[in-house]
C-alpha beads as a LAMMPS data file, in Angstrom:
LAMMPS data file: protein, C-alpha beads

108 atoms
107 bonds

1 atom types
1 bond types

-500.0 500.0 xlo xhi
-500.0 500.0 ylo yhi
-500.0 500.0 zlo zhi

Masses

1 110.0

Atoms # bond

1 1 1 313.558 -151.914 -176.720
2 1 1 310.656 -151.354 -179.064
3 1 1 309.426 -148.557 -181.207
4 1 1 307.330 -145.548 -180.319
5 1 1 304.276 -147.496 -181.538
6 1 1 304.779 -149.944 -178.672
7 1 1 304.262 -147.301 -175.982
8 1 1 301.292 -145.283 -174.767
9 1 1 300.942 -141.669 -175.916
10 1 1 301.919 -140.483 -172.432
11 1 1 302.989 -142.054 -169.158
12 1 1 300.448 -142.643 -166.409
13 1 1 301.323 -139.658 -164.218
14 1 1 298.871 -140.668 -161.500
15 1 1 300.565 -144.054 -161.155
16 1 1 304.021 -142.437 -161.258
17 1 1 303.086 -140.048 -158.452
18 1 1 301.775 -143.060 -156.522
19 1 1 305.156 -144.756 -156.894
20 1 1 306.925 -141.566 -155.872
21 1 1 304.637 -141.327 -152.822
22 1 1 305.623 -144.884 -151.831
23 1 1 309.294 -143.917 -152.026
24 1 1 308.727 -140.719 -150.056
25 1 1 306.914 -142.556 -147.260
26 1 1 309.518 -145.309 -147.069
27 1 1 312.377 -142.838 -146.680
28 1 1 310.544 -140.579 -144.253
29 1 1 309.405 -137.722 -146.479
30 1 1 305.674 -137.997 -145.860
31 1 1 305.271 -134.192 -145.852
32 1 1 306.148 -133.811 -149.536
33 1 1 303.081 -133.004 -151.616
34 1 1 301.923 -134.967 -154.641
35 1 1 302.248 -131.759 -156.678
36 1 1 305.929 -131.526 -155.747
37 1 1 306.496 -135.166 -156.664
38 1 1 304.707 -134.653 -159.990
39 1 1 306.886 -131.629 -160.698
40 1 1 310.078 -133.669 -160.217
41 1 1 308.747 -136.467 -162.428
42 1 1 307.688 -133.973 -165.103
43 1 1 311.152 -132.391 -165.069
44 1 1 312.844 -135.774 -165.573
45 1 1 310.461 -136.983 -168.272
46 1 1 309.751 -133.808 -170.232
47 1 1 312.240 -131.210 -169.047
48 1 1 315.987 -131.076 -169.332
49 1 1 316.480 -134.858 -169.023
50 1 1 313.810 -135.696 -171.653
51 1 1 313.524 -139.193 -170.218
52 1 1 310.180 -139.919 -171.874
53 1 1 311.469 -139.277 -175.405
54 1 1 314.657 -141.230 -174.676
55 1 1 312.605 -144.218 -173.529
56 1 1 310.135 -144.088 -176.403
57 1 1 312.898 -143.705 -179.000
58 1 1 314.821 -146.649 -177.549
59 1 1 317.788 -144.632 -176.291
60 1 1 316.977 -145.936 -172.802
61 1 1 315.493 -149.313 -171.957
62 1 1 312.299 -149.494 -169.912
63 1 1 314.355 -150.277 -166.817
64 1 1 316.852 -147.484 -167.465
65 1 1 314.048 -144.955 -167.880
66 1 1 312.422 -146.151 -164.639
67 1 1 315.759 -145.944 -162.813
68 1 1 316.289 -142.418 -164.186
69 1 1 312.998 -141.299 -162.642
70 1 1 313.667 -143.066 -159.349
71 1 1 317.243 -141.795 -159.048
72 1 1 316.136 -138.196 -159.514
73 1 1 313.297 -138.647 -157.056
74 1 1 315.670 -140.157 -154.516
75 1 1 318.166 -137.302 -154.904
76 1 1 315.428 -134.689 -154.645
77 1 1 313.852 -136.334 -151.603
78 1 1 317.222 -136.638 -149.878
79 1 1 317.914 -132.938 -150.437
80 1 1 314.374 -131.967 -149.459
81 1 1 314.503 -133.867 -146.173
82 1 1 318.162 -133.189 -145.379
83 1 1 318.721 -136.908 -144.957
84 1 1 322.297 -138.174 -144.786
85 1 1 323.419 -140.138 -147.849
86 1 1 325.345 -142.516 -145.592
87 1 1 322.103 -143.877 -144.167
88 1 1 320.932 -146.963 -146.068
89 1 1 317.653 -146.462 -147.881
90 1 1 314.964 -149.111 -147.694
91 1 1 312.427 -147.910 -150.225
92 1 1 311.717 -151.107 -152.105
93 1 1 313.790 -150.342 -155.186
94 1 1 313.213 -153.641 -156.980
95 1 1 309.427 -153.549 -156.806
96 1 1 309.278 -149.816 -157.510
97 1 1 311.353 -150.185 -160.682
98 1 1 308.782 -152.608 -162.093
99 1 1 305.891 -150.373 -161.030
100 1 1 307.502 -147.289 -162.577
101 1 1 308.222 -149.218 -165.796
102 1 1 304.549 -150.139 -166.046
103 1 1 303.426 -146.567 -165.280
104 1 1 305.761 -145.265 -167.975
105 1 1 305.238 -147.755 -170.758
106 1 1 302.307 -149.994 -169.860
107 1 1 302.330 -153.761 -169.612
108 1 1 304.967 -155.700 -171.509

Bonds

1 1 1 2
2 1 2 3
3 1 3 4
4 1 4 5
5 1 5 6
6 1 6 7
7 1 7 8
8 1 8 9
9 1 9 10
10 1 10 11
11 1 11 12
12 1 12 13
13 1 13 14
14 1 14 15
15 1 15 16
16 1 16 17
17 1 17 18
18 1 18 19
19 1 19 20
20 1 20 21
21 1 21 22
22 1 22 23
23 1 23 24
24 1 24 25
25 1 25 26
26 1 26 27
27 1 27 28
28 1 28 29
29 1 29 30
30 1 30 31
31 1 31 32
32 1 32 33
33 1 33 34
34 1 34 35
35 1 35 36
36 1 36 37
37 1 37 38
38 1 38 39
39 1 39 40
40 1 40 41
41 1 41 42
42 1 42 43
43 1 43 44
44 1 44 45
45 1 45 46
46 1 46 47
47 1 47 48
48 1 48 49
49 1 49 50
50 1 50 51
51 1 51 52
52 1 52 53
53 1 53 54
54 1 54 55
55 1 55 56
56 1 56 57
57 1 57 58
58 1 58 59
59 1 59 60
60 1 60 61
61 1 61 62
62 1 62 63
63 1 63 64
64 1 64 65
65 1 65 66
66 1 66 67
67 1 67 68
68 1 68 69
69 1 69 70
70 1 70 71
71 1 71 72
72 1 72 73
73 1 73 74
74 1 74 75
75 1 75 76
76 1 76 77
77 1 77 78
78 1 78 79
79 1 79 80
80 1 80 81
81 1 81 82
82 1 82 83
83 1 83 84
84 1 84 85
85 1 85 86
86 1 86 87
87 1 87 88
88 1 88 89
89 1 89 90
90 1 90 91
91 1 91 92
92 1 92 93
93 1 93 94
94 1 94 95
95 1 95 96
96 1 96 97
97 1 97 98
98 1 98 99
99 1 99 100
100 1 100 101
101 1 101 102
102 1 102 103
103 1 103 104
104 1 104 105
105 1 105 106
106 1 106 107
107 1 107 108
């Protein structure tokens, strides 16, 4: 998992918003602003969930931290768009997990 020395001082928020934008477009939420996406990411990483500290301290693996961000984004986007949870989502989860990991913690 690593130590806090192994990670950047802060995640790459621009790259994270880019990943969130990809998810939003793929599930049909093109009208969501980048500011809204950044707000959701900030909440997960630095708000109540404290995902950034959990990842840096090794309480979550890189993949778990990335999935935490993506799961919250997915839930928020589903609520925001009123989309039915029964509809299968095709938002490229596997590739986005790797991209979010890199945006959070840098290259391995």
